[in-house]
LUMFIVEX-825918 format. One record per residue (C-alpha): chain; residue number from 0; x negated, y, z negated; residue in one letter. Coordinates in nm, 2 decimals. Layout:
<atoms>
ATOM  A  NUM  X  Y  Z  A
...
</atoms>
This chain:
<atoms>
ATOM  A  0  -2.54  1.26  -7.28  X
ATOM  A  1  -2.23  1.30  -7.05  X
ATOM  A  2  -2.27  0.94  -6.92  X
ATOM  A  3  -2.26  0.78  -7.26  X
ATOM  A  4  -1.93  0.67  -7.41  X
ATOM  A  5  -1.89  0.72  -7.78  X
ATOM  A  6  -1.63  0.83  -8.04  X
ATOM  A  7  -1.69  1.14  -8.25  X
ATOM  A  8  -1.42  1.27  -8.48  X
ATOM  A  9  -1.56  1.63  -8.49  X
ATOM  A  10  -1.55  1.85  -8.19  X
ATOM  A  11  -1.69  2.19  -8.12  X
ATOM  A  12  -1.43  2.44  -8.01  X
ATOM  A  13  -1.48  2.77  -7.84  X
ATOM  A  14  -1.19  2.95  -8.00  X
ATOM  A  15  -1.13  3.32  -7.93  X
ATOM  A  16  -1.42  3.46  -7.73  X
ATOM  A  17  -1.47  3.82  -7.83  X
ATOM  A  18  -1.76  4.05  -7.91  X
ATOM  A  19  -1.86  4.12  -8.27  X
ATOM  A  20  -1.73  4.47  -8.23  X
ATOM  A  21  -1.39  4.34  -8.11  X
ATOM  A  22  -1.35  4.08  -8.38  X
ATOM  A  23  -1.17  4.29  -8.63  X
ATOM  A  24  -0.93  4.46  -8.39  X
ATOM  A  25  -0.85  4.12  -8.23  X
ATOM  A  26  -0.79  3.97  -8.57  X
ATOM  A  27  -0.56  4.25  -8.69  X
ATOM  A  28  -0.37  4.25  -8.36  X
ATOM  A  29  -0.30  3.87  -8.36  X
ATOM  A  30  -0.22  3.87  -8.74  X
ATOM  A  31  0.03  4.15  -8.70  X
ATOM  A  32  0.19  3.99  -8.40  X
ATOM  A  33  0.21  3.65  -8.58  X
ATOM  A  34  0.38  3.81  -8.88  X
ATOM  A  35  0.62  4.00  -8.65  X
ATOM  A  36  0.70  3.68  -8.46  X
ATOM  A  37  0.78  3.48  -8.78  X
ATOM  A  38  0.98  3.76  -8.95  X
ATOM  A  39  1.18  3.87  -8.65  X
ATOM  A  40  1.27  3.52  -8.52  X
ATOM  A  41  1.34  3.36  -8.86  X
ATOM  A  42  1.53  3.68  -8.96  X
ATOM  A  43  1.75  3.65  -8.65  X
ATOM  A  44  1.81  3.28  -8.72  X
ATOM  A  45  1.92  3.35  -9.08  X
ATOM  A  46  2.14  3.63  -8.96  X
ATOM  A  47  2.32  3.41  -8.71  X
ATOM  A  48  2.36  3.13  -8.97  X
ATOM  A  49  2.49  3.36  -9.24  X
ATOM  A  50  2.73  3.57  -9.04  X
ATOM  A  51  3.04  3.36  -8.95  X
ATOM  A  52  3.12  3.60  -8.67  X
ATOM  A  53  2.80  3.50  -8.49  X
ATOM  A  54  2.88  3.13  -8.51  X
ATOM  A  55  2.93  3.11  -8.14  X
ATOM  A  56  2.76  2.86  -7.90  X
ATOM  A  57  2.55  3.13  -7.73  X
ATOM  A  58  2.40  3.25  -8.06  X
ATOM  A  59  2.36  2.90  -8.21  X
ATOM  A  60  2.18  2.78  -7.89  X
ATOM  A  61  1.95  3.08  -7.91  X
ATOM  A  62  1.84  2.96  -8.26  X
ATOM  A  63  1.66  2.68  -8.07  X
ATOM  A  64  1.46  2.95  -7.89  X
ATOM  A  65  1.37  3.14  -8.21  X
ATOM  A  66  1.27  2.82  -8.40  X
ATOM  A  67  1.06  2.71  -8.11  X
ATOM  A  68  0.89  3.05  -8.09  X
ATOM  A  69  0.79  3.03  -8.45  X
ATOM  A  70  0.67  2.67  -8.41  X
ATOM  A  71  0.46  2.75  -8.10  X
ATOM  A  72  0.30  3.06  -8.26  X
ATOM  A  73  0.23  2.88  -8.58  X
ATOM  A  74  0.06  2.59  -8.40  X
ATOM  A  75  -0.19  2.82  -8.22  X
ATOM  A  76  -0.23  3.17  -8.38  X
ATOM  A  77  -0.34  3.07  -8.74  X
ATOM  A  78  -0.60  2.83  -8.60  X
ATOM  A  79  -0.74  3.09  -8.37  X
ATOM  A  80  -0.74  3.35  -8.65  X
ATOM  A  81  -0.92  3.12  -8.88  X
ATOM  A  82  -1.22  3.10  -8.65  X
ATOM  A  83  -1.25  3.46  -8.53  X
ATOM  A  84  -1.52  3.55  -8.78  X
ATOM  A  85  -1.70  3.21  -8.75  X
ATOM  A  86  -2.00  3.20  -8.52  X
ATOM  A  87  -1.94  3.00  -8.20  X
ATOM  A  88  -2.19  2.74  -8.29  X
ATOM  A  89  -2.00  2.67  -8.62  X
ATOM  A  90  -1.65  2.64  -8.49  X
ATOM  A  91  -1.54  2.28  -8.53  X
ATOM  A  92  -1.21  2.08  -8.52  X
ATOM  A  93  -1.15  1.71  -8.58  X
ATOM  A  94  -1.03  1.50  -8.28  X
ATOM  A  95  -0.70  1.43  -8.46  X
ATOM  A  96  -0.63  1.80  -8.52  X
ATOM  A  97  -0.72  1.87  -8.16  X
ATOM  A  98  -0.46  1.61  -8.04  X
ATOM  A  99  -0.19  1.75  -8.27  X
ATOM  A  100  -0.26  2.10  -8.16  X
ATOM  A  101  -0.25  2.00  -7.79  X
ATOM  A  102  0.08  1.82  -7.85  X
ATOM  A  103  0.23  2.13  -8.03  X
ATOM  A  104  0.11  2.37  -7.76  X
ATOM  A  105  0.27  2.17  -7.48  X
ATOM  A  106  0.58  2.09  -7.68  X
ATOM  A  107  0.64  2.46  -7.74  X
ATOM  A  108  0.61  2.53  -7.36  X
ATOM  A  109  0.84  2.24  -7.27  X
ATOM  A  110  1.11  2.33  -7.52  X
ATOM  A  111  1.10  2.69  -7.39  X
ATOM  A  112  1.21  2.56  -7.05  X
ATOM  A  113  1.47  2.30  -7.17  X
ATOM  A  114  1.63  2.55  -7.40  X
ATOM  A  115  1.66  2.79  -7.11  X
ATOM  A  116  1.85  2.52  -6.92  X
ATOM  A  117  2.11  2.46  -7.19  X
ATOM  A  118  2.15  2.83  -7.24  X
ATOM  A  119  2.21  2.87  -6.86  X
ATOM  A  120  2.48  2.60  -6.89  X
ATOM  A  121  2.65  2.79  -7.17  X
ATOM  A  122  2.65  3.12  -6.97  X
ATOM  A  123  2.79  2.93  -6.67  X
ATOM  A  124  3.08  2.79  -6.87  X
ATOM  A  125  3.15  3.13  -7.04  X
ATOM  A  126  3.17  3.33  -6.72  X
ATOM  A  127  3.28  3.08  -6.46  X
ATOM  A  128  3.52  2.87  -6.67  X
ATOM  A  129  3.63  3.09  -6.96  X
ATOM  A  130  3.96  2.89  -7.01  X
ATOM  A  131  3.77  2.57  -7.06  X
ATOM  A  132  3.48  2.72  -7.26  X
ATOM  A  133  3.62  2.66  -7.61  X
ATOM  A  134  3.72  2.30  -7.52  X
ATOM  A  135  3.38  2.22  -7.37  X
ATOM  A  136  3.14  2.41  -7.59  X
ATOM  A  137  3.23  2.26  -7.92  X
ATOM  A  138  3.00  2.23  -8.22  X
ATOM  A  139  2.93  1.87  -8.12  X
ATOM  A  140  2.84  1.98  -7.77  X
ATOM  A  141  2.60  2.25  -7.91  X
ATOM  A  142  2.43  1.98  -8.12  X
ATOM  A  143  2.41  1.74  -7.83  X
ATOM  A  144  2.26  2.01  -7.60  X
ATOM  A  145  2.01  2.12  -7.86  X
ATOM  A  146  1.90  1.76  -7.93  X
ATOM  A  147  1.86  1.69  -7.56  X
ATOM  A  148  1.65  2.00  -7.51  X
ATOM  A  149  1.41  1.90  -7.79  X
ATOM  A  150  1.42  1.53  -7.71  X
ATOM  A  151  1.34  1.55  -7.34  X
ATOM  A  152  1.04  1.78  -7.40  X
ATOM  A  153  0.92  1.55  -7.68  X
ATOM  A  154  0.92  1.24  -7.46  X
ATOM  A  155  0.75  1.43  -7.17  X
ATOM  A  156  0.48  1.58  -7.39  X
ATOM  A  157  0.42  1.26  -7.59  X
ATOM  A  158  0.35  1.07  -7.27  X
ATOM  A  159  0.12  1.35  -7.15  X
ATOM  A  160  -0.09  1.34  -7.47  X
ATOM  A  161  -0.08  0.96  -7.49  X
ATOM  A  162  -0.24  0.94  -7.15  X
ATOM  A  163  -0.53  1.16  -7.29  X
ATOM  A  164  -0.57  0.96  -7.61  X
ATOM  A  165  -0.61  0.64  -7.42  X
ATOM  A  166  -0.93  0.77  -7.26  X
ATOM  A  167  -1.28  0.71  -7.41  X
ATOM  A  168  -1.48  1.02  -7.50  X
ATOM  A  169  -1.83  1.12  -7.38  X
ATOM  A  170  -1.83  1.49  -7.47  X
ATOM  A  171  -1.77  1.69  -7.79  X
ATOM  A  172  -1.71  2.04  -7.66  X
ATOM  A  173  -1.37  2.20  -7.61  X
ATOM  A  174  -1.42  2.51  -7.39  X
ATOM  A  175  -1.09  2.67  -7.47  X
ATOM  A  176  -0.95  2.89  -7.74  X
ATOM  A  177  -0.73  2.60  -7.86  X
ATOM  A  178  -0.68  2.23  -7.77  X
ATOM  A  179  -0.45  2.14  -7.48  X
ATOM  A  180  -0.40  1.86  -7.23  X
ATOM  A  181  -0.69  1.96  -7.01  X
ATOM  A  182  -0.92  2.00  -7.32  X
ATOM  A  183  -0.85  1.64  -7.42  X
ATOM  A  184  -0.91  1.46  -7.09  X
ATOM  A  185  -1.22  1.68  -7.01  X
ATOM  A  186  -1.38  1.50  -7.31  X
ATOM  A  187  -1.38  1.18  -7.11  X
ATOM  A  188  -1.61  1.07  -6.83  X
ATOM  A  189  -1.34  0.82  -6.70  X
ATOM  A  190  -1.12  0.87  -6.40  X
ATOM  A  191  -0.84  1.12  -6.50  X
ATOM  A  192  -0.64  1.11  -6.18  X
ATOM  A  193  -0.34  0.97  -6.36  X
ATOM  A  194  -0.36  1.26  -6.61  X
ATOM  A  195  -0.37  1.51  -6.33  X
ATOM  A  196  -0.08  1.36  -6.14  X
ATOM  A  197  0.15  1.32  -6.44  X
ATOM  A  198  0.06  1.66  -6.59  X
ATOM  A  199  0.12  1.84  -6.26  X
ATOM  A  200  0.44  1.64  -6.17  X
ATOM  A  201  0.60  1.67  -6.51  X
ATOM  A  202  0.52  2.04  -6.54  X
ATOM  A  203  0.64  2.12  -6.19  X
ATOM  A  204  0.96  1.91  -6.24  X
ATOM  A  205  1.04  2.09  -6.57  X
ATOM  A  206  0.98  2.43  -6.42  X
ATOM  A  207  1.18  2.34  -6.11  X
ATOM  A  208  1.48  2.23  -6.33  X
ATOM  A  209  1.47  2.55  -6.54  X
ATOM  A  210  1.43  2.77  -6.23  X
ATOM  A  211  1.70  2.59  -6.04  X
ATOM  A  212  1.95  2.60  -6.33  X
ATOM  A  213  1.89  2.97  -6.37  X
ATOM  A  214  1.92  3.05  -6.00  X
ATOM  A  215  2.23  2.84  -5.95  X
ATOM  A  216  2.39  2.97  -6.26  X
ATOM  A  217  2.34  3.34  -6.18  X
ATOM  A  218  2.45  3.30  -5.82  X
ATOM  A  219  2.78  3.15  -5.94  X
ATOM  A  220  2.81  3.42  -6.20  X
ATOM  A  221  2.75  3.69  -5.93  X
ATOM  A  222  3.01  3.53  -5.71  X
ATOM  A  223  3.26  3.54  -5.99  X
ATOM  A  224  3.18  3.90  -6.07  X
ATOM  A  225  3.22  4.00  -5.70  X
ATOM  A  226  3.56  3.83  -5.67  X
ATOM  A  227  3.69  3.97  -6.00  X
ATOM  A  228  3.86  4.30  -6.02  X
ATOM  A  229  3.84  4.30  -6.40  X
ATOM  A  230  3.57  4.55  -6.48  X
ATOM  A  231  3.57  4.45  -6.85  X
ATOM  A  232  3.50  4.09  -6.74  X
ATOM  A  233  3.21  4.20  -6.52  X
ATOM  A  234  3.07  4.42  -6.80  X
ATOM  A  235  3.09  4.14  -7.05  X
ATOM  A  236  2.93  3.89  -6.81  X
ATOM  A  237  2.64  4.13  -6.74  X
ATOM  A  238  2.59  4.20  -7.11  X
ATOM  A  239  2.57  3.84  -7.21  X
ATOM  A  240  2.35  3.73  -6.92  X
ATOM  A  241  2.10  4.01  -6.89  X
ATOM  A  242  1.92  3.91  -7.21  X
ATOM  A  243  1.90  3.55  -7.11  X
ATOM  A  244  1.76  3.64  -6.77  X
ATOM  A  245  1.51  3.88  -6.91  X
ATOM  A  246  1.38  3.61  -7.16  X
ATOM  A  247  1.34  3.37  -6.87  X
ATOM  A  248  1.15  3.62  -6.65  X
ATOM  A  249  0.90  3.69  -6.93  X
ATOM  A  250  0.85  3.31  -6.99  X
ATOM  A  251  0.81  3.25  -6.62  X
ATOM  A  252  0.56  3.53  -6.57  X
ATOM  A  253  0.36  3.44  -6.88  X
ATOM  A  254  0.32  3.08  -6.76  X
ATOM  A  255  0.25  3.15  -6.40  X
ATOM  A  256  -0.02  3.40  -6.48  X
ATOM  A  257  -0.22  3.11  -6.64  X
ATOM  A  258  -0.16  2.89  -6.33  X
ATOM  A  259  -0.29  3.17  -6.10  X
ATOM  A  260  -0.60  3.22  -6.31  X
ATOM  A  261  -0.67  2.85  -6.29  X
ATOM  A  262  -0.72  2.89  -5.91  X
ATOM  A  263  -1.01  3.14  -5.98  X
ATOM  A  264  -1.29  2.98  -6.18  X
ATOM  A  265  -1.46  3.32  -6.23  X
ATOM  A  266  -1.15  3.44  -6.42  X
ATOM  A  267  -1.18  3.17  -6.69  X
ATOM  A  268  -1.21  3.42  -6.97  X
ATOM  A  269  -0.89  3.60  -6.85  X
ATOM  A  270  -0.72  3.26  -6.83  X
ATOM  A  271  -0.81  3.17  -7.18  X
ATOM  A  272  -0.68  3.51  -7.31  X
ATOM  A  273  -0.36  3.46  -7.11  X
ATOM  A  274  -0.31  3.11  -7.26  X
ATOM  A  275  -0.32  3.27  -7.61  X
ATOM  A  276  -0.08  3.55  -7.50  X
ATOM  A  277  0.16  3.29  -7.38  X
ATOM  A  278  0.21  3.20  -7.75  X
ATOM  A  279  0.23  3.57  -7.85  X
ATOM  A  280  0.42  3.77  -7.59  X
ATOM  A  281  0.74  3.56  -7.52  X
ATOM  A  282  0.79  3.48  -7.89  X
ATOM  A  283  0.75  3.84  -7.99  X
ATOM  A  284  0.98  3.97  -7.71  X
ATOM  A  285  1.26  3.71  -7.74  X
ATOM  A  286  1.39  3.82  -8.08  X
ATOM  A  287  1.37  4.19  -7.98  X
ATOM  A  288  1.56  4.13  -7.66  X
ATOM  A  289  1.84  3.93  -7.82  X
ATOM  A  290  1.85  4.14  -8.13  X
ATOM  A  291  1.88  4.48  -7.95  X
ATOM  A  292  2.06  4.39  -7.63  X
ATOM  A  293  2.34  4.17  -7.76  X
ATOM  A  294  2.60  4.40  -7.91  X
ATOM  A  295  2.73  4.16  -8.17  X
ATOM  A  296  2.38  4.09  -8.31  X
ATOM  A  297  2.28  4.46  -8.29  X
ATOM  A  298  2.59  4.57  -8.48  X
ATOM  A  299  2.52  4.31  -8.76  X
ATOM  A  300  2.16  4.43  -8.79  X
ATOM  A  301  2.27  4.79  -8.81  X
ATOM  A  302  2.54  4.71  -9.08  X
ATOM  A  303  2.28  4.52  -9.29  X
ATOM  A  304  2.03  4.80  -9.25  X
ATOM  A  305  2.28  5.06  -9.36  X
ATOM  A  306  2.40  4.85  -9.65  X
ATOM  A  307  2.04  4.81  -9.78  X
ATOM  A  308  1.98  5.18  -9.73  X
ATOM  A  309  2.29  5.27  -9.93  X
ATOM  A  310  2.20  5.02  -10.21  X
ATOM  A  311  1.85  5.17  -10.23  X
ATOM  A  312  1.99  5.51  -10.32  X
</atoms>
């Protein structure tokens, strides 16, 4: 069967692999997390857009992160939930849906890193060049940076998926909770060396750029803080940068855990679970971190909460 080349539009997908006893708890957990991700991230975006005092580059750039988190979670979690109570032998997905899901999964991961890069640039300008900040970080610059973050990731991922779609198929099983790049090229019996080279090089390059930008940015910020005798400036710099750094650390750990599990075939089930959590943990934590750690956002949430509480009486 594996040596024959054919085209089948319907594939069998593994989905979330849990025992019958764990199906209900797993379903409830993922559903609650998905609702929290959507409500918290979209709520934060609406708050930033509605409140004029939050119309600053840092908050507007963060809207990219929140929108991307909702996008990534929506591309994966509902599809996984829909198949939780379906027997493994009856879990199917069309090839077109599989390609679209793979694109969305990688696009979400790519945008996560490119948005981190533009946010690092914003923090660098705010702390290291405060006098030029307003002149450089204009509304036009915010739009340009945001479009660049999404555009670069779109091109990289489109090329990645296109390299998979060009391959003929000789298999019909997707041994993964959802479709991704590896799921697509494993359907083929052709030589996939090009896919491996491009996937690895583009992924490593993107991660190196995001890691390099964060390291260089925070080294320069640390140097400015050490030279400065203005304690208020140091406190403001730490306050605005800690949330950004924490978000990046969570993203980096979530992605690297999957890469580590790839090196140990006997941990394939753990890797599959980690791949789902990559679309759950960072998106659920980002809104909480920015909503609670950034003073301006926290104060606006508190004001709105008290206003609703008073109106309810």
